[in-house]
N, C-alpha and C positions, 0 to 999 in steps of 0.2 A: 683605557676611556676611549668610548664612542666620540668617533668627529663625524662634521658634514658641514658641506657645503650650505652656505643658506645667502641670499641675496640682504642688502642694505638699500638703506633709501633713499640713496643713488643713482639704485643705481648697477652700483657693483657686488663683485661677491667677498662670501669671506670666509672664514673657518671656528666654526662653533664646536664646544666642546662640553657635550651635552650633558653632562655630568654637572656643567658646574656653571653651568647655562651663564660660559664666558668666550668672549668673541674675540678673534686679532684687533678688529678693528669696529670702532662705532658703528651700532646696529642704522643711527639715522646716516652714515653712508660713507664706505672704507677711502675710496680714494679725496674726497673731499674732508675728510679731516685730516690725512696725512700731508692733502695742499695748508692746509689752515698750520696745524700747530710744529709742523717738521719745518717746511719748507718759509714759507709767508714767517710767522715770529723764531724762528730755528736762524735759519739758511744765509734768507735777506738783511736779516737782523744783523747778520757778526760780520758782511759782508761790506754793508751798511756802515756796521762804527770802524771799518777797520777797512780801510780801503786801499792802505799798500801790503797785503799780503800780497805774497806771491805764487802762496799753498794751502790751503784748506785740511786739516786732518779731525775727520769725520769718525764716533762712537755712535752707533748701534747697542741699546740695548734691548735685546727682541731682536734678531732679522726676519724672523721670522716667514712668508712667505716672498719677504723681500718687496714687497711696497714700496717702502720707504727707499732704499739703494737705487730703485727704479726711478722713480720721480727724482729726488737728487739728481741721477746723472740726465738726465731730456732737459732736467730745469736749464741745472747748469753750463749744461751745451747749447741753451737757447738763450740767454740771458748774462753769458760769461764767460769769458773763456780761461778761469782758473781753474791749473789742477785742484784737483780733488784726489787725496788719500781715504777712503773709506772700509774701517770698517766694521766688521756684524759679525755680534753675540750671538749664541744660540746650542743652549744643551740642547734639543729636542729637535732635530732637522726635519723639516714638511716633505714628504712625502711627494715623489716625480706625478703620481695618478692625482692630487691633492691640487698640484698647481696647473695641472693639464686643463682640470675645469670649471678653474678662476676665470675672472671676463676682464679685467683691466684693459684690457689693451680698446675696449667697445666705448672704455671713458676716457681715453687719452692721448693726444692728437700730436700721434708720432708712429712717424709710418715704420721707422726702425724698433718699437719696444717691441715688438715679441723679439726681434732676433737679439737685442741685446737684452733682455730678463731673463733669457734659452742662457744664456753663453754667461748670466750670473750664475745661475746654477747647476749649469754643467761643470762649474772651476773646482777643482778640489780646495778641500780647506783647509786651513793651514797655510797658505801661501799666497799670499800679493801677486791677484793674474790682475794685469789691463785689459779690462773692458774696453775703454778707447782711449782713441790719445792721452786727453788730458783726466781718465779714471780711473783707478786701481781700485782692486774687491780684496779684502783678505777673511775670509769667513773662519768662525773660528769658535770648535765649540765644544763649549765650557760652561757649567754654572754660572752667574752673578757673582755668587760668594767668590771664586776663586780670583775676581780682574786683582790682578799685581800693577796696573799704567800708573805711569812717575811722569807726571807731566808731562802731557805727552799730547794735547788732542785740543782743539780750536773749539769743539762743538760735541756735545754726548744729543741724540737723540734717543730719550729717557723712552721706552714703547714695552713695557712690561705686563701683564697680567695683573688689575687689581689686585688694589688691598680685597674683596673682600673676597679673592680662593686664595692669595699668596701675600698677606700682610706684610714678611719676613724681607719681603724689594722692599716695601716700602719704607721702612727706618730709619737708623743715624747709620749703624752698619755698613748699608751699602751706601747713602749718600755720602760716606766718610770717602767710602774707594770714589767714587765721580769724585767729590772734591780732588782728592788725589789725583787722579789719571789729566784730569785740565792740564793746560797752560793758565798763565795770570794773563784777567779780565775774560780768559773761556764763557763756554753757555752752555746751560743745559737745559733741554725743554723738554714739559712733561704733556697727555692730554688730561694730569687728575690734577685737581685741584681743591682735595680736604686738608682742610686747617690742620691734622697732624702730621702730614707731610707735607705740610707750607714750615711746620715748624722742626722737622725731625731734618729737615734742611738750613734751614738757621741757626740750627742746633754745632752744625760743622761748617758753617764758616759761611756761605750759602747770601749774599741779597737776591730775596725770591720777588717779586712782582706776581700781582696776580691781573693777567689777561680776558682778552673776552675769549668765549673757547666757540671751539669751529661749530654751526649747525648742529641744531641740536642740544645743545652742553653751553652754562652761563660764564664759568669760566675753566680756562687752566695758566699751571704753569710756566713763570721761566725764571732760572736761577742763573747770577753772573759768581763767578770763585776772585774773591777782590780782597 
C-alpha cells in the first residue's frame, strides 16, 4: 500500500496510508494528540493514582513511529524519576526513510529528543534495551491477536488503526487480551470514543469512562481493570 508523509494541524507530521485514507496520528495534530490522550489521560493519571509506584510498566499497542514512546520518555525525565519499562507491539515496522522525514523535534522542547529517537529506532527488536538510565524499551514484532501477556502492565496505550479500517482490533477478543495483560487497577487509554468500542471494553470487565478528547475530537476513552 502507498504511504506518504503528511502534515497535521499542529504542524507535526505523520504517515498516511492513502488506500485507506488513514493516518498513524490525528490529522488535527499528531504531537498534541499523543500528549493529551496518552500522557495526560494515561501516564499522568496512573502516576497520580498510584503515588507509591516504584516502577511503571507500559504496553503500547501500535508502536508505529515511536512518537508516544519518545514523548513518554521525555515527560518522565522531566516530571518524575519513576523508572519505566516500555514495550511496543508493532507488526509492520516503519521504514527508516519514513522516520527521517518526520519533524517531531520541531515541536518537542528537548535537546535530547533527536538522539533518543534515533536510539529507540536503532535498537534490536525482541530485546529490552536501556534508552536512558530510567527508561527501557522492548520492541515486539507481532500482531495484536498473538499477545498473551498476563498481569504484566500498569498502563496500556491502545493506538491501533481506527475501527473504520480494522474493526477486528476494536472488538471483545482483543480487549479481553488487554484486560488480561493489565495488573489489577491497570489503565488503558485510547483516542477512540465509539459506543461499540466502549461496550466491548465493558463486556470483558473494564470500568470505562468518557473523557474530553484532544483538539479536534470531542471524546476519548479510559478503561480501568477492576
